[in-house]
Each structure stands twice: as structure tokens, then as C-alpha cells.
Residue frames as a rotation matrix with the C-alpha (Angstrom) as fourth column:
MET 1
-0.328 -0.294 -0.898 55.97
0.942 -0.181 -0.284 -23.60
-0.079 -0.938 0.337 79.58
THR 2
0.615 0.638 0.463 54.14
0.647 -0.744 0.166 -20.39
0.451 0.198 -0.870 80.38
HIS 3
-0.439 -0.758 0.483 55.84
0.352 -0.639 -0.684 -17.10
0.827 -0.130 0.547 81.19
LYS 4
0.108 0.422 -0.900 55.40
0.994 -0.028 0.106 -15.98
0.020 -0.906 -0.423 84.78
ARG 5
0.548 0.177 0.818 54.52
0.288 -0.957 0.015 -12.31
0.786 0.227 -0.575 85.27
GLU 6
-0.268 -0.692 -0.670 57.02
0.947 -0.061 -0.315 -10.33
0.177 -0.719 0.672 87.34
ILE 7
0.760 0.460 0.459 56.33
0.335 -0.883 0.329 -7.15
0.557 -0.096 -0.825 89.29
GLN 8
-0.414 -0.879 -0.235 58.77
0.770 -0.201 -0.605 -4.71
0.485 -0.432 0.760 90.88
GLY 9
0.440 0.638 0.632 57.76
0.119 -0.739 0.663 -2.43
0.890 -0.217 -0.401 93.71
VAL 10
-0.606 -0.592 0.531 58.34
-0.372 -0.380 -0.847 -1.09
0.703 -0.711 0.010 97.22
VAL 11
-0.358 0.437 -0.825 57.25
0.762 0.647 0.012 -2.78
0.539 -0.625 -0.565 100.45
VAL 12
-0.401 0.295 0.867 54.75
-0.310 -0.935 0.175 -0.45
0.862 -0.199 0.466 102.16
LYS 13
0.227 0.519 0.824 53.34
-0.968 0.028 0.249 -2.74
0.106 -0.854 0.509 104.86
ILE 14
-0.903 -0.363 -0.231 54.15
-0.310 0.921 -0.235 -6.01
0.299 -0.141 -0.944 106.57
SER 15
-0.111 0.994 0.023 50.74
-0.894 -0.110 0.433 -7.66
0.433 0.028 0.901 106.41
GLY 16
0.789 0.406 0.461 51.03
-0.589 0.714 0.379 -10.50
-0.175 -0.571 0.802 108.92
ASP 17
0.099 -0.777 0.622 53.27
-0.288 0.576 0.765 -13.56
-0.953 -0.255 -0.167 108.99
LYS 18
-0.466 -0.488 0.738 55.03
0.489 0.553 0.675 -14.34
-0.737 0.676 -0.019 105.67
THR 19
0.259 0.609 0.750 53.10
0.964 -0.214 -0.158 -11.63
0.065 0.764 -0.642 103.80
ALA 20
-0.530 -0.377 -0.759 53.93
0.407 -0.899 0.161 -8.09
-0.743 -0.224 0.630 102.71
SER 21
0.666 0.740 0.097 52.06
0.525 -0.373 -0.765 -5.45
-0.530 0.560 -0.636 100.75
VAL 22
-0.478 -0.869 0.129 54.03
0.635 -0.240 0.734 -4.19
-0.607 0.433 0.666 97.73
LEU 23
0.500 0.594 -0.630 53.20
0.029 -0.739 -0.674 -0.93
-0.866 0.318 -0.386 95.91
VAL 24
-0.287 -0.520 0.805 53.83
0.843 0.262 0.469 -1.08
-0.455 0.813 0.363 92.16
THR 25
0.211 0.264 -0.941 54.11
-0.113 -0.950 -0.292 2.22
-0.971 0.168 -0.171 90.27
ARG 26
-0.282 -0.293 0.913 53.80
0.877 0.306 0.369 2.49
-0.388 0.906 0.171 86.50
GLN 27
-0.451 0.080 -0.889 53.64
-0.190 -0.982 0.008 5.44
-0.872 0.173 0.458 84.14
VAL 28
-0.196 0.475 0.858 51.07
0.906 0.422 -0.027 5.68
-0.375 0.772 -0.513 81.36
ILE 29
-0.985 -0.062 0.163 50.10
0.134 -0.867 0.480 8.36
0.112 0.494 0.862 78.87
HIS 30
-0.445 0.870 -0.213 46.80
0.045 -0.216 -0.975 10.06
-0.894 -0.444 0.058 79.71
PRO 31
-0.274 0.338 0.901 44.35
0.884 0.458 0.097 9.41
-0.380 0.822 -0.424 76.89
ARG 32
0.739 0.618 0.267 43.09
0.673 -0.684 -0.282 13.00
0.008 0.388 -0.922 76.63
TYR 33
0.920 -0.320 -0.225 45.91
-0.233 -0.910 0.342 15.20
-0.315 -0.262 -0.912 77.91
HIS 34
0.778 -0.621 -0.095 48.83
0.239 0.433 -0.869 13.14
0.581 0.654 0.485 76.52
LYS 35
0.164 -0.726 0.668 50.91
-0.872 -0.423 -0.246 13.60
0.461 -0.542 -0.703 79.67
MET 36
-0.408 -0.365 -0.837 52.69
0.095 0.895 -0.437 10.93
0.908 -0.258 -0.331 81.66
VAL 37
0.237 0.512 0.826 50.68
-0.862 -0.282 0.422 10.08
0.449 -0.812 0.374 84.78
LYS 38
-0.825 -0.561 0.063 51.48
-0.505 0.684 -0.526 7.62
0.252 -0.466 -0.848 87.56
ARG 39
0.388 0.890 -0.241 49.25
-0.613 0.444 0.653 4.66
0.688 -0.106 0.718 88.30
PHE 40
-0.597 -0.572 0.562 49.57
-0.791 0.302 -0.533 2.66
0.135 -0.763 -0.633 91.52
LYS 41
0.505 0.724 -0.470 48.50
-0.490 0.688 0.535 -0.82
0.711 -0.040 0.702 92.54
LYS 42
-0.169 -0.513 0.842 49.15
-0.978 0.194 -0.078 -2.86
-0.124 -0.836 -0.534 95.67
TYR 43
0.303 0.178 -0.936 49.82
-0.389 0.920 0.049 -6.59
0.870 0.350 0.349 95.65
LEU 44
0.662 -0.145 0.735 50.16
-0.668 0.330 0.667 -9.06
-0.339 -0.933 0.122 98.51
VAL 45
0.235 -0.712 -0.661 53.43
-0.629 0.407 -0.662 -10.97
0.741 0.572 -0.352 98.20
HIS 46
0.991 0.085 -0.107 54.31
0.007 0.750 0.661 -14.24
0.136 -0.656 0.743 99.95
ASP 47
0.156 -0.964 0.215 57.65
-0.738 -0.258 -0.624 -14.14
0.657 -0.061 -0.752 101.79
GLU 48
0.599 0.179 -0.781 58.44
0.113 0.946 0.304 -17.62
0.793 -0.270 0.546 103.12
ARG 49
-0.040 -0.742 -0.669 61.44
0.879 0.292 -0.377 -16.56
0.475 -0.603 0.641 105.26
ASN 50
0.802 0.455 -0.387 60.16
0.587 -0.720 0.370 -13.14
-0.110 -0.524 -0.845 106.41
GLU 51
-0.218 -0.972 0.089 63.09
0.957 -0.195 0.214 -11.33
-0.191 0.132 0.973 104.73
MET 52
-0.127 0.194 0.973 61.23
0.618 -0.752 0.231 -8.23
0.776 0.630 -0.024 103.52
LYS 53
-0.435 -0.023 -0.900 61.37
0.781 -0.507 -0.365 -5.00
-0.448 -0.861 0.239 105.52
LEU 54
0.649 0.706 -0.283 59.57
0.517 -0.683 -0.516 -1.68
-0.558 0.189 -0.808 105.07
GLY 55
0.576 -0.366 -0.731 60.97
-0.514 -0.857 0.024 0.35
-0.636 0.362 -0.682 102.18
ASP 56
-0.385 -0.739 0.553 62.69
0.017 0.593 0.805 -2.56
-0.923 0.320 -0.216 100.42
LYS 57
0.080 0.334 -0.939 62.56
-0.976 -0.166 -0.142 -2.68
-0.203 0.928 0.312 96.62
VAL 58
-0.351 -0.116 0.929 61.58
-0.224 0.974 0.037 -6.20
-0.909 -0.195 -0.368 95.62
ILE 59
-0.510 0.255 -0.821 60.81
-0.813 0.170 0.558 -8.34
0.282 0.952 0.121 92.59
ALA 60
-0.293 0.512 0.807 57.93
-0.433 0.682 -0.590 -10.81
-0.853 -0.522 0.022 92.87
VAL 61
-0.894 -0.010 -0.447 56.86
-0.411 0.412 0.813 -13.54
0.176 0.911 -0.373 90.47
GLU 62
0.036 0.999 0.032 53.33
-0.986 0.030 0.163 -14.77
0.162 -0.038 0.986 89.84
CYS 63
-0.959 -0.282 -0.044 52.42
-0.267 0.941 -0.208 -18.19
0.100 -0.187 -0.977 91.21
ARG 64
-0.392 0.859 -0.331 49.35
0.532 0.505 0.680 -20.27
0.750 0.090 -0.655 91.99
PRO 65
0.200 0.513 0.835 46.85
-0.424 -0.723 0.546 -18.56
0.884 -0.463 0.073 94.30
LEU 66
-0.727 -0.525 -0.441 48.08
0.210 0.442 -0.872 -18.90
0.653 -0.727 -0.211 97.88
SER 67
-0.632 0.652 -0.419 44.97
0.485 -0.090 -0.870 -17.27
-0.605 -0.753 -0.259 99.36
LYS 68
0.403 0.895 0.192 41.97
0.761 -0.211 -0.613 -15.24
-0.508 0.393 -0.766 98.20
THR 69
0.978 0.008 -0.209 44.12
-0.072 -0.925 -0.373 -12.16
-0.197 0.380 -0.904 97.42
LYS 70
0.250 -0.968 -0.013 47.71
-0.666 -0.182 0.724 -13.46
-0.703 -0.172 -0.690 97.36
SER 71
0.897 0.037 0.441 49.16
0.258 0.766 -0.588 -14.89
-0.360 0.641 0.677 94.13
PHE 72
0.624 -0.778 0.080 52.73
-0.328 -0.353 -0.876 -13.53
0.710 0.520 -0.475 94.04
ARG 73
0.830 -0.459 -0.317 55.86
0.548 0.562 0.620 -14.98
-0.107 -0.688 0.718 95.61
LEU 74
0.698 -0.634 -0.332 59.07
-0.458 -0.752 0.473 -13.10
-0.550 -0.178 -0.816 96.49
LYS 75
0.869 -0.493 0.045 61.84
0.330 0.510 -0.794 -13.59
0.369 0.705 0.606 93.94
THR 76
-0.189 -0.965 -0.183 64.60
0.886 -0.088 -0.456 -11.19
0.424 -0.248 0.871 95.05
ILE 77
0.697 0.225 -0.680 65.20
0.528 -0.803 0.276 -8.12
-0.484 -0.552 -0.679 97.15
VAL 78
0.533 -0.464 0.707 66.75
0.636 -0.331 -0.697 -5.49
0.558 0.822 0.119 94.86
ALA 79
-0.461 -0.637 0.618 67.56
0.020 -0.704 -0.710 -2.80
0.887 -0.315 0.337 97.43
THR 80
-0.347 0.302 -0.888 67.05
0.921 0.291 -0.260 -2.47
0.180 -0.908 -0.379 101.17
GLY 81
0.657 0.712 0.246 65.02
0.618 -0.696 0.364 0.32
0.431 -0.087 -0.898 102.77
ALA 82
0.105 -0.622 0.776 66.56
-0.065 -0.783 -0.619 3.54
0.992 0.015 -0.122 104.03
LYS 83
0.638 0.245 0.730 65.76
-0.680 -0.265 0.683 2.83
0.361 -0.933 -0.002 107.69
């Protein structure tokens, strides 16, 4: 059994029916300046029941490709948005 990759991020856009764009932030050490810098990446996440709202913190798990750019499925909603 293979380990499924999990990502945690914030919903920044509802991208059509059953899809949301999730921004994942990670901190890495800069190779030259040895300071912590933020790196960002956006993933499309499949949400079968349209539960995600803007600003929600979510955990998504990797799955088979559902479309050309979508290969993550919603696992849980950690915290709801401020709005």
C-alpha cells in the first residue's frame, strides 16, 4: 500500500462546481542568505459535496487524476473562514 500525499492550505477561490483552489504555504531556508522564506503553490481540490467556502483551512489527499490539473480530493475541513 502506497502512502498518499496530504496537503494543508487555505481556500482562495471556488473554481466551478465541486472544485476549489487551495493555496499551500511552506517555509524553506534560502540557499544563499540562510533566511526562512515563504513558498506558495496552488492546487485544485475536488469537493464532491461543495462544502468548502472561501477562507477555509482544509486538508486534501492525493488521488488518481480527476482532470488535467486536478489530482487532490478533500479530506477534512480544519477551520472555517472568517466571513
